[in-house]
Backbone as a printed PyTorch tensor [residue, N CA C, xyz], in Angstrom:
tensor([[[  5.9870,  -3.0090, -67.6770],
         [  7.2010,  -2.3310, -67.7250],
         [  6.9910,  -0.7780, -67.8490]],

        [[  7.4540,  -0.1500, -66.7830],
         [  7.0940,   1.3530, -66.7830],
         [  7.7570,   2.1510, -67.8480]],

        [[  8.9890,   1.9610, -68.3360],
         [  9.7940,   2.7630, -69.2850],
         [  9.7870,   2.3280, -70.7120]],

        [[  9.3750,   1.0310, -70.8500],
         [  9.3170,   0.3770, -72.1480],
         [  8.3980,  -0.6090, -72.3860]],

        [[  7.7900,  -0.5010, -73.6900],
         [  6.6200,  -1.4940, -73.7250],
         [  7.2370,  -2.8840, -74.2530]],

        [[  6.5510,  -3.8880, -74.1570],
         [  7.0300,  -5.1640, -74.5060],
         [  7.2350,  -5.2570, -76.0560]],

        [[  6.6380,  -4.3740, -77.0230],
         [  6.9860,  -4.3210, -78.2110],
         [  8.3130,  -3.6480, -78.4150]],

        [[  8.5280,  -2.6710, -77.6310],
         [  9.9530,  -2.0150, -77.8680],
         [ 11.0010,  -2.8680, -77.3270]],

        [[ 10.7910,  -3.6940, -76.3700],
         [ 11.7970,  -4.7140, -75.7820],
         [ 12.0050,  -5.7380, -76.8880]],

        [[ 11.0020,  -6.2510, -77.5560],
         [ 11.1730,  -7.2130, -78.6930],
         [ 11.9810,  -6.5110, -79.7550]],

        [[ 11.7000,  -5.4390, -80.1190],
         [ 12.4560,  -4.6500, -81.1190],
         [ 13.8940,  -4.5880, -80.8660]],

        [[ 14.1600,  -4.1680, -79.5230],
         [ 15.7100,  -4.0910, -79.2240],
         [ 16.4380,  -5.4990, -79.3050]],

        [[ 15.7220,  -6.4290, -78.8470],
         [ 16.3880,  -7.8290, -78.7530],
         [ 16.5320,  -8.3280, -80.1130]],

        [[ 15.7800,  -7.9460, -81.0580],
         [ 15.8320,  -8.4990, -82.4210],
         [ 16.9320,  -7.6660, -83.1490]],

        [[ 17.2670,  -6.4620, -82.6030],
         [ 18.1780,  -5.6050, -83.3410],
         [ 19.7170,  -5.9230, -82.9520]],

        [[ 19.8830,  -6.8400, -81.7170],
         [ 21.2440,  -7.1840, -81.2500],
         [ 21.5610,  -8.5360, -81.7520]],

        [[ 22.7370,  -8.4490, -82.5780],
         [ 22.9860,  -9.7180, -83.2730],
         [ 23.1830, -10.9590, -82.4920]],

        [[ 23.7460, -10.8120, -81.1510],
         [ 23.9790, -11.9460, -80.3340],
         [ 22.5290, -12.5180, -79.6480]],

        [[ 21.6470, -11.6310, -79.7800],
         [ 20.3090, -12.0340, -79.0590],
         [ 19.2010, -12.2210, -80.1180]],

        [[ 19.2850, -11.9990, -81.3410],
         [ 18.1060, -11.8850, -82.3070],
         [ 17.6160, -13.4760, -82.4080]],

        [[ 18.6150, -14.4240, -82.2070],
         [ 18.0970, -15.7870, -82.5100],
         [ 17.2880, -16.4580, -81.3290]],

        [[ 17.2980, -15.7240, -80.1060],
         [ 16.5440, -16.2310, -79.1170],
         [ 14.8880, -16.2410, -79.4450]],

        [[ 14.2080, -17.3120, -79.4270],
         [ 12.8330, -17.1830, -79.6140],
         [ 12.1120, -16.4090, -78.4440]],

        [[ 11.3090, -15.4880, -78.9020],
         [ 10.4970, -14.6800, -78.0400],
         [  8.9680, -14.9710, -78.3270]],

        [[  8.4600, -15.3310, -77.0950],
         [  6.9890, -15.5090, -77.1240],
         [  6.3000, -14.5260, -76.2630]],

        [[  5.3590, -13.5930, -76.9440],
         [  4.7000, -12.5730, -76.2730],
         [  3.4920, -13.0140, -75.6890]],

        [[  3.3920, -12.5880, -74.2970],
         [  2.2510, -12.9300, -73.5110],
         [  1.4570, -11.6140, -73.0090]],

        [[  0.2920, -11.4700, -73.4580],
         [ -0.4110, -10.1380, -73.0490],
         [ -1.9370, -10.4750, -72.7780]],

        [[ -2.5830,  -9.5180, -72.1470],
         [ -4.0130,  -9.5760, -72.0010],
         [ -4.6500,  -8.9220, -73.1050]],

        [[ -4.0400,  -8.1470, -73.9150],
         [ -4.5890,  -7.5060, -75.0680],
         [ -4.8600,  -8.4210, -76.2260]],

        [[ -5.8620,  -8.6980, -76.6610],
         [ -6.3470,  -9.5390, -77.7780],
         [ -6.6530,  -8.6000, -78.7890]],

        [[ -5.8300,  -7.8500, -79.3500],
         [ -6.0160,  -6.8900, -80.4760],
         [ -5.2590,  -7.4430, -81.7040]],

        [[ -5.9010,  -7.9600, -82.7530],
         [ -5.2610,  -8.5260, -83.7990],
         [ -4.1780,  -7.7060, -84.5170]],

        [[ -4.1940,  -6.4480, -84.5440],
         [ -3.3180,  -5.4950, -85.1540],
         [ -2.0550,  -5.5400, -84.2700]],

        [[ -2.1470,  -5.5030, -83.0270],
         [ -1.0580,  -5.5790, -82.0460],
         [ -0.2710,  -7.0530, -82.1950]],

        [[ -1.1190,  -7.9240, -82.2350],
         [ -0.5150,  -9.3970, -82.2270],
         [  0.1620,  -9.5210, -83.5510]],

        [[ -0.3550,  -9.1250, -84.6700],
         [  0.4520,  -9.2100, -86.0380],
         [  1.6070,  -8.4020, -86.0920]],

        [[  1.6470,  -7.1290, -85.2900],
         [  2.8410,  -6.3160, -85.2520],
         [  3.9510,  -7.0440, -84.6770]],

        [[  3.6240,  -7.6460, -83.5000],
         [  4.7390,  -8.4490, -82.7600],
         [  5.2060,  -9.6280, -83.6230]],

        [[  4.3930, -10.3580, -84.1850],
         [  4.9260, -11.3670, -84.9640],
         [  5.5970, -11.0100, -86.1560]],

        [[  5.3320,  -9.8460, -86.7940],
         [  6.0710,  -9.2250, -87.9230],
         [  7.5070,  -8.9050, -87.4230]],

        [[  7.4300,  -8.2870, -86.2540],
         [  8.7850,  -7.9020, -85.7160],
         [  9.6810,  -8.9770, -85.3860]],

        [[  9.1930, -10.2170, -85.3520],
         [ 10.0880, -11.4700, -84.9690],
         [  9.6560, -12.2290, -83.8620]],

        [[  8.5480, -11.9530, -83.1840],
         [  8.1740, -12.8180, -82.1490],
         [  7.7870, -14.1930, -82.6770]],

        [[  8.0820, -15.1880, -81.8730],
         [  7.9210, -16.6730, -82.3110],
         [  6.3530, -17.0510, -82.2280]],

        [[  5.7220, -16.3750, -81.2320],
         [  4.3280, -16.6650, -81.1050],
         [  3.7600, -15.6030, -80.1280]],

        [[  2.3450, -15.5790, -79.9510],
         [  1.7660, -14.5710, -79.2240],
         [  0.5950, -15.4530, -78.3000]],

        [[  0.5920, -15.0700, -76.9880],
         [ -0.4680, -15.8020, -76.2150],
         [ -1.1430, -14.7670, -75.4050]],

        [[ -2.5000, -14.9130, -75.4770],
         [ -3.2880, -14.1660, -74.7290],
         [ -3.7420, -14.5800, -73.4920]],

        [[ -3.4600, -13.7350, -72.3830],
         [ -3.7940, -14.0350, -70.9940],
         [ -5.3020, -14.1320, -70.8060]],

        [[ -5.7370, -15.0790, -69.9000],
         [ -5.1810, -15.9870, -69.0950],
         [ -4.6800, -17.0480, -69.9600]],

        [[ -3.4210, -17.5340, -69.6310],
         [ -2.8100, -18.8430, -70.3400],
         [ -3.5240, -20.0620, -70.0670]],

        [[ -3.7070, -20.8700, -71.1000],
         [ -4.5970, -22.1480, -71.0860],
         [ -3.5080, -23.2310, -71.2370]],

        [[ -3.7770, -24.3780, -70.8650],
         [ -2.9340, -25.5550, -71.0840],
         [ -2.7210, -25.7060, -72.6510]],

        [[ -3.6130, -25.7010, -73.4070],
         [ -3.4690, -25.7990, -74.8750],
         [ -2.4430, -24.6950, -75.4650]],

        [[ -2.3920, -23.5080, -74.6730],
         [ -1.4280, -22.3970, -75.2430],
         [ -0.0490, -23.0820, -75.0370]],

        [[  0.1650, -23.7260, -73.8490],
         [  1.6210, -24.1210, -73.5420],
         [  1.9420, -25.3250, -74.4470]],

        [[  1.0540, -26.2270, -74.6290],
         [  1.1980, -27.2940, -75.8490],
         [  1.5110, -26.7420, -77.1880]],

        [[  0.7950, -25.5170, -77.4240],
         [  1.1170, -24.9820, -78.8900],
         [  2.4490, -24.4240, -78.9890]],

        [[  2.9280, -23.7610, -77.9050],
         [  4.4480, -23.1710, -77.8810],
         [  5.4760, -24.0390, -77.8690]],

        [[  5.1920, -25.1810, -77.0390],
         [  6.3100, -26.0090, -76.9410],
         [  6.7040, -26.8470, -78.3290]],

        [[  5.3620, -27.0090, -79.0280],
         [  5.5910, -27.7250, -80.1910],
         [  6.2000, -26.7650, -81.3060]],

        [[  6.1060, -25.4380, -81.2600],
         [  6.5170, -24.5350, -82.2780],
         [  7.8970, -24.1140, -82.1380]],

        [[  8.5450, -24.3010, -80.7700],
         [  9.9380, -23.8270, -80.6250],
         [ 10.9490, -24.9950, -81.2330]],

        [[ 11.8080, -24.5250, -81.9740],
         [ 12.6590, -25.3970, -82.5570],
         [ 14.0140, -25.0500, -82.1770]],

        [[ 14.8100, -26.1190, -81.6300],
         [ 16.2420, -25.8090, -81.2220],
         [ 16.9880, -25.9770, -82.3230]],

        [[ 18.0750, -24.9920, -82.3700],
         [ 19.0550, -25.0530, -83.4430],
         [ 20.1050, -26.2350, -83.4530]],

        [[ 20.1780, -26.8100, -82.2450],
         [ 20.8920, -28.1370, -82.0870],
         [ 20.0950, -29.1080, -81.2380]],

        [[ 20.3820, -30.4440, -81.5300],
         [ 19.7660, -31.3490, -80.5710],
         [ 20.1700, -31.0750, -79.0800]],

        [[ 19.3310, -31.2430, -78.1640],
         [ 19.5250, -31.0130, -76.7200],
         [ 20.7860, -31.8530, -76.3960]],

        [[ 20.9860, -33.0330, -76.7850],
         [ 22.1240, -33.7950, -76.3140],
         [ 23.3450, -33.1360, -76.6340]],

        [[ 23.4690, -32.4010, -77.6880],
         [ 24.7720, -31.8350, -78.1710],
         [ 25.0520, -30.2720, -77.7830]],

        [[ 23.9810, -29.6790, -77.1520],
         [ 23.9650, -28.3040, -76.7250],
         [ 24.7310, -28.3070, -75.5320]],

        [[ 25.7660, -27.4150, -75.5010],
         [ 26.5110, -27.3140, -74.2100],
         [ 25.5740, -26.6650, -73.0250]],

        [[ 25.7600, -27.2070, -71.9020],
         [ 24.8620, -26.7400, -70.8100],
         [ 25.3190, -25.4120, -70.3010]],

        [[ 26.5080, -25.2290, -70.1610],
         [ 27.1690, -23.9990, -69.6130],
         [ 28.0080, -23.2990, -70.6780]],

        [[ 27.5270, -22.4320, -71.4010],
         [ 28.1640, -21.8020, -72.5580],
         [ 28.0630, -20.3340, -72.3830]],

        [[ 29.2010, -19.6400, -72.2950],
         [ 29.1280, -18.1770, -72.1880],
         [ 28.9960, -17.6650, -73.5990]],

        [[ 27.9670, -16.5800, -73.5460],
         [ 27.4820, -15.8660, -74.8540],
         [ 28.2550, -14.6700, -74.7420]],

        [[ 28.8470, -13.8600, -75.8440],
         [ 29.2830, -12.6190, -75.8870],
         [ 28.1450, -11.7400, -76.4310]],

        [[ 28.0960, -10.6010, -75.5300],
         [ 26.8970,  -9.7370, -75.7240],
         [ 27.6610,  -8.4550, -76.2690]],

        [[ 27.2440,  -7.8200, -77.3110],
         [ 27.9510,  -6.5600, -77.5940],
         [ 28.1990,  -5.5450, -76.4420]],

        [[ 29.2490,  -4.9250, -76.6050],
         [ 29.6230,  -3.8770, -75.4490],
         [ 28.4150,  -2.7650, -75.5790]],

        [[ 28.1310,  -2.3070, -74.1600],
         [ 27.1290,  -1.1450, -74.2620],
         [ 25.6840,  -1.7660, -74.0220]],

        [[ 25.5130,  -3.0560, -74.2530],
         [ 24.1800,  -3.4870, -74.1770],
         [ 23.6300,  -3.7910, -72.8190]],

        [[ 24.6210,  -4.3230, -72.0720],
         [ 24.2810,  -4.8550, -70.6470],
         [ 25.0820,  -3.7310, -69.7710]],

        [[ 24.3490,  -3.2150, -68.7070],
         [ 24.7770,  -2.2840, -67.8910],
         [ 24.7910,  -2.7220, -66.4720]],

        [[ 25.5680,  -2.2040, -65.5970],
         [ 25.6720,  -2.6030, -64.1970],
         [ 27.0780,  -3.1800, -63.9470]],

        [[ 27.2530,  -3.7620, -62.7410],
         [ 28.6410,  -4.2050, -62.4050],
         [ 28.8000,  -5.5240, -62.7050]],

        [[ 29.9060,  -6.1060, -62.8870],
         [ 30.1640,  -7.6230, -63.2360],
         [ 29.8040,  -8.4850, -62.0070]],

        [[ 29.7140,  -7.9790, -60.8360],
         [ 29.2420,  -8.7600, -59.7430],
         [ 27.7820,  -8.9470, -59.6650]],

        [[ 27.0810,  -8.2930, -60.5050],
         [ 25.5440,  -8.4270, -60.5070],
         [ 25.1780,  -9.8270, -60.9960]],

        [[ 24.2890, -10.5820, -60.5070],
         [ 23.8570, -11.9460, -60.6950],
         [ 23.1010, -11.9360, -62.1670]],

        [[ 22.2340, -10.8250, -62.3840],
         [ 21.3590, -10.7190, -63.7220],
         [ 21.7820,  -9.7180, -64.2390]],

        [[ 22.1830,  -9.8840, -65.5620],
         [ 22.5930,  -8.7190, -66.5820],
         [ 21.3270,  -7.8220, -66.8130]],

        [[ 21.5790,  -6.5810, -66.9700],
         [ 20.4840,  -5.7040, -67.3750],
         [ 20.7420,  -5.3310, -68.7790]],

        [[ 19.5260,  -4.9390, -69.5180],
         [ 19.7110,  -4.4910, -70.8130],
         [ 19.3900,  -2.9070, -70.7540]],

        [[ 20.3550,  -2.1530, -71.2750],
         [ 20.2760,  -0.7510, -71.1790],
         [ 18.9130,  -0.3070, -71.6000]],

        [[ 18.1910,   0.5580, -70.9020],
         [ 16.7810,   1.1940, -71.3360],
         [ 15.6610,   0.3430, -70.7580]],

        [[ 15.9180,  -0.8300, -70.2220],
         [ 14.8720,  -1.6130, -69.6270],
         [ 14.8120,  -1.5890, -68.0760]],

        [[ 13.6080,  -1.2310, -67.6540],
         [ 13.4400,  -1.1230, -66.1300],
         [ 12.4300,  -2.2350, -65.8020]],

        [[ 12.6080,  -3.1020, -64.7530],
         [ 11.7070,  -4.1880, -64.4360],
         [ 11.1990,  -3.7920, -62.9580]],

        [[ 10.0100,  -3.5900, -62.8850],
         [  9.4210,  -3.1710, -61.3970],
         [  9.5350,  -4.3750, -60.5910]]])
């Protein structure tokens, strides 16, 4: 991401009340223990080092806990996001988080 690091994006997501409960798994080619720990301390659910292996996928699917059983979770539920977080017109299909640019 040209304007924001993954760590900065993680911090912004965890600061927003309506988004902080979403599990975040960091995937990076950097295998630096201090950076991995920093992401985990900031609220990442897990950290995977690229290239991703089959065991990595098994590990994360077992560690993610749903707050409600799948059968009772509504399939189509609108979430309210605080004003000023999303930018762009209502007609856009994908909401944008202010300050985040995806190439």
